[in-house]
C-alpha positions in Angstrom: -7.3 69.8 16.3 -6.1 67.6 13.4 -4.9 69.5 10.5 -2.9 68.3 6.8 -1.5 71.1 5.4 0.2 71.8 2.2 2.4 74.6 0.6 2.2 75.6 -2.8 4.7 78.8 -2.9 5.7 81.4 -0.7 1.7 83.2 -1.5 -0.7 80.0 -1.1 -0.4 77.5 1.0 -4.0 74.8 1.9 -5.5 72.7 4.6 -7.7 70.1 5.7 -10.0 69.7 8.7 -9.5 66.1 9.3 -11.1 66.1 13.3 -15.0 66.3 13.1 -17.1 69.0 14.0 -18.2 68.9 17.8 -21.4 70.0 17.9 -21.6 71.1 21.3 -17.9 73.0 21.2 -19.3 74.5 18.0 -16.1 73.8 16.2 -13.6 71.1 14.8 -12.4 70.1 17.9 -11.8 67.0 20.4 -12.4 67.8 23.9 -10.8 65.9 26.7 -10.7 66.8 30.1 -8.8 64.2 30.8 -5.8 64.3 28.4 -6.5 60.7 27.0 -6.6 62.1 23.4 -5.2 59.9 20.5 -3.9 60.9 17.0 -6.9 58.3 15.8 -9.8 60.2 17.6 -8.6 63.2 17.1 -7.7 63.1 13.2 -11.2 60.7 12.3 -12.5 62.5 9.4 -11.7 61.1 5.8 -10.0 63.1 3.8 -12.2 64.4 0.5 -9.5 66.3 -1.5 -12.2 68.9 -2.7 -12.9 70.0 0.8 -9.6 72.5 1.1 -9.3 75.6 3.3 -7.3 78.3 1.1 -4.6 80.5 2.9 -3.1 83.5 1.2 0.2 85.3 2.1 -0.8 88.6 4.3 -0.3 91.7 1.6 0.2 89.3 -1.4 -3.5 90.2 -2.7 -2.2 94.5 -2.7 1.1 94.3 -3.5 0.0 91.8 -6.8 2.7 88.9 -6.1 0.0 86.4 -6.4 -0.9 86.2 -9.9 -2.4 82.7 -10.8 -3.0 81.8 -14.6 -7.1 80.3 -13.7 -7.2 76.9 -15.4 -7.2 76.1 -18.7 -11.3 75.3 -19.3 -11.9 78.9 -18.0 -10.1 80.8 -19.9 -12.8 82.0 -22.3 -14.9 84.7 -22.9 -18.8 84.3 -22.8 -21.5 86.2 -24.0 -24.5 84.6 -21.5 -24.8 83.4 -18.3 -27.5 82.0 -15.9 -27.7 82.7 -11.9 -29.5 80.5 -9.5 -29.4 81.4 -6.4 -29.9 78.4 -3.4 -33.5 78.3 -2.3 -34.4 80.5 -5.3 -37.0 78.7 -8.0 -36.4 81.7 -10.0 -33.2 81.6 -12.6 -31.7 84.7 -13.8 -30.3 84.5 -17.5 -28.5 87.3 -18.0 -28.2 87.7 -21.6 -25.6 90.4 -21.9 -23.6 89.4 -19.2 -19.5 88.7 -19.9 -17.9 85.7 -18.1 -14.1 87.0 -19.4 -11.4 85.1 -17.9 -9.6 85.6 -21.4 -8.1 89.2 -21.6 -6.6 88.6 -18.1 -5.8 85.1 -17.5 -5.2 85.4 -13.8 -8.9 87.0 -12.9 -12.6 86.2 -13.8 -14.1 89.5 -15.0 -17.9 89.2 -14.9 -19.5 92.7 -16.6 -23.4 92.3 -15.4 -25.9 93.5 -17.7 -28.5 96.0 -16.8 -30.9 93.1 -16.3 -28.5 91.6 -13.8 -28.2 94.9 -11.5 -29.1 92.9 -7.9 -27.6 91.1 -5.7 -30.2 88.3 -6.4 -29.5 87.7 -9.2 -26.0 88.5 -9.1 -22.7 86.2 -8.1 -21.6 86.3 -4.4 -19.6 89.4 -6.0 -20.4 92.9 -6.4 -18.3 93.7 -8.6 -18.0 90.1 -10.2 -14.4 90.1 -10.4 -12.3 87.1 -9.0 -8.9 86.2 -8.2 -8.0 82.3 -9.2 -6.0 80.9 -6.1 -5.8 77.3 -6.4 -7.7 74.4 -8.1 -8.4 70.7 -7.4 -9.6 68.3 -9.8 -11.7 65.7 -7.6 -13.6 63.3 -10.1 -14.7 64.9 -13.5 -15.0 68.6 -11.3 -12.3 71.2 -11.1 -12.2 72.9 -7.2 -11.2 76.5 -8.0 -10.4 78.5 -4.8 -11.3 82.2 -5.4 -11.2 85.7 -3.9 -13.8 88.0 -4.2 -11.9 91.5 -5.2 -15.7 93.4 -3.5 -14.0 96.2 -0.9 -15.0 95.5 2.8 -16.1 91.9 2.5 -15.8 90.0 5.4 -14.9 86.5 4.3 -13.4 87.2 0.1 -12.8 83.4 -0.8 -15.5 81.1 -2.7 -14.9 78.0 -4.3 -15.9 77.8 -7.9 -17.0 73.7 -9.1 -17.2 73.4 -12.4 -17.0 71.3 -15.5 -16.9 71.9 -19.2 -19.1 70.4 -21.8 -17.6 71.8 -25.3 -18.4 75.4 -24.7 -20.6 75.2 -22.2 -19.6 75.7 -18.5 -21.6 74.2 -15.2 -20.1 76.3 -11.9 -21.4 76.3 -8.6 -20.1 79.5 -6.2 -19.8 78.3 -2.4 -19.0 80.6 -0.1 -15.5 80.0 1.7 -15.0 76.4 0.6 -16.4 73.2 -0.9 -18.5 70.7 1.3 -17.7 67.3 0.8 -20.7 66.7 -1.3 -20.4 70.1 -3.2 -20.4 70.1 -7.4 -20.3 71.4 -9.9 -24.5 70.9 -10.6 -24.9 71.1 -6.4 -24.7 74.1 -4.5 -24.8 74.7 -1.1 -26.6 77.0 1.6 -26.0 80.4 0.3 -24.5 79.4 -2.5 -25.4 80.1 -6.5 -25.5 78.1 -9.5 -24.1 78.8 -12.6 -24.8 77.7 -16.6 -22.1 80.0 -18.7 -22.2 79.5 -22.5 -22.6 81.3 -25.9 -18.8 81.7 -26.3 -17.4 84.9 -27.9 -13.6 84.2 -28.0 -11.1 80.9 -26.7 -7.7 80.5 -25.4 -6.5 79.4 -28.5 -8.1 81.7 -31.1 -5.7 84.1 -32.5 -8.5 86.7 -32.9 -11.4 87.8 -30.8 -13.6 87.4 -33.4 -15.7 84.0 -32.8 -15.0 80.9 -33.3 -16.6 78.7 -36.2 -17.4 74.8 -35.0 -17.5 72.6 -37.9 -17.8 68.5 -37.6 -16.0 68.7 -40.8 -12.9 66.8 -41.0 -10.3 68.5 -42.9 -8.9 66.5 -45.7 -5.3 66.0 -44.2 -6.2 64.8 -40.9 -9.1 62.4 -42.2 -8.6 58.9 -41.7 -7.7 57.9 -45.3 -4.4 60.9 -45.3 -1.3 59.2 -44.2 -0.3 59.6 -40.4 1.7 62.6 -40.0 2.0 63.6 -43.4 4.8 60.8 -44.4 4.5 59.3 -48.2 5.3 56.0 -48.5 6.3 55.0 -52.0 4.2 52.1 -53.6 6.3 48.7 -53.9 5.9 47.6 -56.8 6.0 43.3 -57.1 7.9 42.5 -60.7 6.5 39.4 -62.4 8.0 36.3 -61.3 10.2 35.4 -64.6 11.3 31.8 -65.4 14.2 31.2 -67.3 13.4 30.5 -70.8 15.1 26.8 -72.5 14.7 28.6 -76.2 17.0 31.7 -75.0 19.3 29.5 -73.4 19.5 27.2 -76.6 20.2 30.3 -78.8 23.2 31.4 -76.3 24.6 27.9 -76.4 24.8 28.0 -80.3 25.5 31.2 -81.0 28.7 30.8 -78.7 29.1 27.5 -81.0 29.0 29.6 -83.8 31.6 32.1 -82.9 34.4 29.3 -81.3 34.1 27.6 -84.8 34.5 30.7 -86.8 37.8 31.9 -84.7 38.9 28.2 -85.1 38.5 28.6 -89.1 40.5 31.8 -89.0 42.9 30.2 -87.1 43.8 27.6 -89.2 43.7 29.8 -92.6 46.5 31.9 -90.9 48.1 29.0 -89.7 48.6 27.2 -93.6 49.4 30.6 -95.2 52.9 30.7 -92.7 52.8 27.4 -93.3 52.5 27.1 -97.1 49.8 24.5 -96.2 48.7 24.4 -100.3 51.0 23.4 -102.9 51.0 24.5 -106.5 49.9 22.1 -109.3 
C-alpha cells in the first residue's frame, strides 16, 4: 500500500491512497507472493487533490480542541435549501429550512422545516449539524471535509464539494470522502445534491437584517472619482508673454530723463559753490 500523508496540525491530517484498487483483494493493495513489488507499481495511482481522506486525533472533537473556521463562502445564513438524493428524481425544496454557518463559523447548522422531516428530504445528518475540518481548492470547486455530529453514526466523515455564485451555493455531500469525479453539481452514489439560497445574513454584515443588493455605484467609487480620494490640483498654464518693445523704449527714455535731471541739478550746485555767474 502507498500513502501520501499531510499533517495539518496536532488534531488534523489527511492522506491520499496512491495504490490502485485491486478487485481481487478488494482494497487498495498490491499482492505479490514473490516480493518483487517496486515503488512504481505500488504507487501507480495519479494523485487528484480532491480525493483526500481525513484523519482527526482521537478525542479532539469531544474535548473541543478541534475548532476550525469554515471556508469564507459558507459563512452566511440562508433561508432556502433544495435537497436531492442520488438516484432520486424528486427534489425536496425546503422553503423554511435554514442553513447557518454564520452564528458559529466552525459549524454548519441546518434547521429542517416540517416539510423536510424525513431522511429522504434531509442531508446525510439527521440533526443537521456538521463541523468543518479541512478544505482544499480544486479547480472552481472547494472540497471540505466535514464531521457529522449525529450520535452513533458509523462513519461521521463526509465531503462537501461546493461553489458559490453571488448568494447561491451549489453543493454535493458525499459519504466519507470525495472521489476523483465528484464536483459541486455531480454527486456520487449515496450522496446528496444541494442548492442553498435566499441569504439572510452574510459574514460582512454588521446586523442580522437582509443585505440590500444594488448595482448602483456610489459616487465616491464611480469611474469619474479620483483614485484613493486624492485630489490633484489642476495645473494652470500661464499665457506666453513676449517682451514688448514699446515698454522697453519707455524704460530707456525714463532712465535717460532721470540721468539728465541729476546732471542739471549737479551742475547748478557746482555753479553756486564756485560762483559760475558773474554780476553786471
